[in-house]
C-alpha positions in Angstrom: 101.6 103.0 180.6 102.6 104.5 177.2 105.0 107.7 176.9 102.1 109.6 175.3 99.7 108.7 178.4 102.7 109.7 180.8 103.1 113.2 178.8 99.4 113.8 179.5 99.4 113.1 182.9 102.6 115.2 183.3 100.9 118.3 181.4 97.6 117.9 183.8 99.8 117.9 186.7 101.7 121.0 185.3 98.3 122.9 185.2 97.5 121.7 188.6 100.7 122.8 189.9 100.3 126.4 188.6 96.7 126.3 190.0 98.3 125.4 193.4 101.0 128.0 193.6 99.0 130.8 192.3 96.3 130.0 194.9 99.1 129.6 197.9 100.8 132.6 196.9 104.1 130.8 197.2 106.0 128.1 195.4 109.3 127.2 193.9 107.7 127.4 190.5 110.8 126.8 188.3 112.4 123.6 190.0 108.7 122.3 190.2 108.5 122.4 186.6 111.8 121.1 185.8 111.1 118.0 187.7 107.8 117.3 187.0 108.1 114.9 184.2 110.6 112.7 186.2 108.2 112.7 189.1 105.5 111.4 186.8 107.7 108.7 185.1 108.6 107.5 188.7 104.9 107.3 190.1 103.2 105.9 187.2 105.5 103.8 185.3 108.7 102.6 187.7 107.7 102.7 191.4 106.3 99.9 193.2 103.8 102.2 195.2 99.9 103.1 195.4 97.5 104.2 197.7 97.1 100.9 199.4 100.9 100.2 199.6 101.8 103.1 201.7 102.9 100.7 204.7 103.8 97.5 202.8 107.4 97.0 203.6 108.2 95.7 200.3 107.0 99.1 198.6 109.9 101.1 196.6 111.0 104.4 198.6 111.2 107.9 197.2 112.7 110.9 198.8 112.7 114.4 197.6 115.9 115.7 198.6 115.3 119.1 196.9 112.4 119.6 199.2 111.9 123.0 198.4 110.2 121.8 195.2 107.8 119.7 197.1 104.4 121.3 195.4 105.4 119.1 192.4 105.5 116.2 194.7 101.9 117.2 196.1 100.3 117.3 192.8 101.9 113.9 191.6 100.7 112.4 194.8 97.1 113.8 194.1 97.0 112.7 191.0 97.9 109.2 192.0 95.5 109.1 194.4 97.2 109.0 197.4 97.0 112.8 198.7 93.4 114.0 199.0 92.4 116.9 196.9 91.0 119.0 199.8 94.5 118.7 201.2 96.3 120.3 198.3 93.4 123.1 197.9 94.5 124.0 201.5 98.1 124.8 200.9 99.2 127.9 202.1 96.3 128.4 204.3 96.1 128.3 208.1 95.7 124.8 209.4 96.7 123.0 206.1 98.6 119.9 206.8 100.7 120.6 203.9 103.7 123.0 204.2 106.5 124.1 202.0 108.7 121.2 202.3 107.8 117.4 202.8 107.1 116.2 206.1 106.0 112.5 206.8 102.8 113.2 208.4 101.3 113.9 204.7 100.5 110.6 202.9 103.0 108.9 200.8 106.0 111.0 202.1 108.5 108.8 203.6 110.6 111.4 205.5 110.8 115.1 206.3 113.4 116.8 203.7 114.3 119.9 202.6 117.5 120.7 204.3 119.8 120.2 201.3 122.3 117.2 201.3 120.6 115.3 203.6 118.5 113.2 201.2 121.0 110.8 199.9 122.5 109.9 203.2 118.6 108.8 204.1 118.2 107.0 201.1 121.8 105.2 201.7 120.0 104.2 205.0 117.1 103.0 203.4 118.8 100.9 200.8 121.3 99.4 202.9 118.4 98.4 205.5 116.7 96.7 202.6 119.9 94.7 202.0 120.1 93.7 205.6 116.5 92.5 205.8 116.5 90.6 202.5 113.9 92.9 200.9 113.4 93.9 197.4 112.4 97.2 197.5 114.4 99.8 195.7 115.0 103.6 196.9 115.1 106.6 194.6 116.4 109.9 195.8 115.8 112.9 193.6 118.4 116.0 194.3 118.8 119.4 192.7 122.1 120.3 191.0 122.8 123.4 193.3 122.5 120.9 195.9 125.5 119.0 194.9 127.4 121.8 196.6 126.6 120.0 199.8 129.4 117.8 201.3 127.5 115.2 202.9 126.2 114.2 199.6 129.8 112.9 198.6 129.8 111.1 201.9 126.7 109.2 201.3 128.1 108.7 197.5 131.2 106.9 199.2 129.2 104.8 201.7 126.6 103.9 198.8 129.6 102.3 197.0 131.3 100.9 199.9 128.0 99.0 200.8 127.5 98.0 197.1 124.1 99.4 197.1 122.8 98.6 193.7 119.1 99.0 194.9 119.7 102.8 195.2 118.9 105.3 192.5 119.9 108.9 192.8 118.8 111.6 189.9 120.1 115.0 189.8 117.6 117.4 188.2 120.4 119.2 186.1 118.6 122.4 185.2 121.2 124.7 185.4 120.0 127.4 187.6 120.0 127.7 191.4 118.4 130.6 193.8 121.9 132.3 193.2 122.4 132.0 189.5 124.1 129.6 187.0 125.5 126.5 188.9 128.4 127.1 187.0 129.1 130.4 188.3 128.2 129.3 192.0 129.9 126.0 192.4 130.8 124.5 188.8 129.5 120.9 188.6 129.9 120.3 184.7 132.4 117.4 185.6 129.6 115.4 187.5 129.4 112.5 185.3 133.3 111.8 185.8 133.0 112.6 189.7 130.3 110.2 190.3 132.1 107.4 188.4 135.0 107.9 190.2 133.1 107.4 193.4 132.1 103.9 191.9 128.7 104.8 190.9 126.8 103.7 187.8 126.2 107.2 185.6 123.7 107.5 183.1 122.4 111.0 181.4 119.2 111.5 180.3 116.9 114.1 178.7 114.4 115.0 181.7 112.3 117.4 179.4 111.7 114.0 177.2 109.2 111.8 178.4 110.3 108.8 175.8 114.1 109.1 177.3 113.3 109.2 181.0 111.1 106.2 180.5 113.9 104.3 178.4 116.6 105.2 180.9 114.2 104.0 184.1 113.6 101.0 182.4 117.3 100.1 181.7 118.1 100.2 185.3 118.3 96.6 186.6 119.2 95.4 190.2 122.6 93.4 190.5 125.9 94.4 189.8 127.0 96.0 192.8 126.9 99.6 192.0 124.5 102.2 193.0 122.9 104.1 190.2 123.3 108.1 189.1 121.0 109.6 186.5 121.8 113.2 185.4 118.5 114.3 184.3 118.9 117.1 182.0 116.2 119.6 182.3 114.7 123.1 181.7 114.0 125.4 184.7 110.3 126.4 184.3 109.5 123.9 181.7 106.5 124.1 180.0 105.8 128.0 180.7 107.4 129.9 178.0 108.3 133.0 180.1 109.9 130.9 182.8 112.1 128.5 180.9 115.5 129.2 181.7 115.0 132.3 183.8 116.7 132.2 187.3 114.4 134.3 189.1 111.5 131.5 188.6 113.4 129.6 191.2 110.9 131.0 193.4 107.8 132.9 192.5 104.4 133.4 191.8 102.8 134.5 188.6 100.6 137.8 188.1 96.9 137.4 187.2 98.2 138.0 183.7 101.0 135.6 183.6 98.9 132.5 185.4 96.4 133.1 182.5 99.2 133.0 179.8 100.6 129.8 181.8 97.3 127.8 181.8 96.4 129.0 178.2 99.9 127.4 177.1 99.3 124.2 179.1 95.8 123.7 178.4 96.7 124.1 174.7 99.1 120.9 174.8 96.5 119.0 176.7 94.0 119.5 174.2 96.3 118.4 171.4 97.4 115.3 173.6 93.7 114.5 174.3 93.0 114.6 170.6 95.9 112.4 169.7 95.4 109.8 172.4 91.9 109.5 171.8 
């Protein structure tokens, strides 16, 4: 699929994301928006996964370690045809099968996540199992940058190097903002490239706001070599909604009616422009 087509899917999912959060009256909007491009590229370009492959032992595995941004994963799974629309429409309502973090009872979700710092350890186990079982699937783990303060991540990083898990890809959504402010004021990680390289990982950086660069980076990942892969995805908190971009308070937040209308108008304008270009 072309980068232009992926951009259009991402914008449509961005609109759906705002609809869902506004209707549910809850959501981690800023972080949802910063990782939506990466999720789109993974599910529509990179991952070996579909509605008919959910039980296939050779399917690729994906773990959303920053589980509070589950709304972005829900809309991606819906657009992929894995999650029914009626389920997503029920988010925030009594009896909904969906909650505020990923749970494995939801189609397409491998494990419960959201207790920050756990996702990479689970991913290491999945990648090691693939090696032991002689399977070809890859495991992808998406983490937050604020999550990097969790020590369990670095234990997992060392284990991944120890077992030469070159079938493991970790991605850090580097939007610089966490619930309590700028990451560099809370727990500085600007030297993260150096740290992970020292742990024995192959480290790559990309522009998580640029679909062309995301696709190029993911395409350049090759199995083999004996090193696990880390991608630092430089992104914008609240990407795609002007008044949310780089504003810490949108870590969690629901737009007012006026703000919602403005956000939808901005997104629809881009969708219309893209549809004209592709057609």
